[in-house]
N, C-alpha and C positions, 0 to 999 in steps of 0.2 A: 687335335681335332677344331677343326673347323667352325666359326661362330655361326649358326643360322640366321637370317638375315626376316626381316617382315616382308611378306611378299604383298604388302597392302601398304608398301610405305613411301609412296608417291605417287596413290594412285587417290582419287577423289571419292571416299566414301558416300553416297547420296543415296536417298532412299526411291529416287526415280530410278535410279543403274541397277535396276530386278535382275539384270544376266550378272553382274559382280555378284550381288547377294546372293540367288541362289547356289550357286559355287558353295556358299559357308552352311548351307541347308544339309540338312539327311536326307534322304529318301522318304521321310514319315513326316518332313516339316523342324526339326529340332535344329537349333544351333550348333554348331558343330564348336567344339572344345578346342584351345587355343593349344591342348599340348598336343591335337594331332595335324590341325593348321600352320602351327606355327609363327602365328599371328600376336605383336605384340600386343601388352596390353592395354596399351592406348588406343590401338586401332581395334581391338578386339571390343570393346566397352564402347565405339564411337560406331560397329561395325551392327553391334545387338540393338543399338539404340534406333540405327537404320532401319534395321529387319521388322521390328516394333512397329515404327513409323508406317513403312510400306505395305503392313499387316493390317494396321489400321484403317488408311485409304485404299484396301482391296486391290493393293498391284500385287501381292504375293498372299497364297492362302494360310492360315492358320495353322490346317493340318490338310495330310495329304492322307488319302486312302490305297491302301497296296497293290498294286495289279501286279502280277509276275509278268504278264505280257505286255506291259506298257514299254516303250523303248522313249524316255524323254530324259 
């Protein structure tokens, strides 16, 4: 069985890169766990830290309201 690689291996994880951070949030605003996203432990910790930092800076919301008609 082939070993999976971390998708964030060579990417710069930064709180200003909101498009990257939003890929690792659920539709309710929770951080996606490692076993779904295949992110390494080191990068998952960085990702969580930067998501929390972006939330504090109001770049991404803390929670999202669920709207079944929303296409986002």
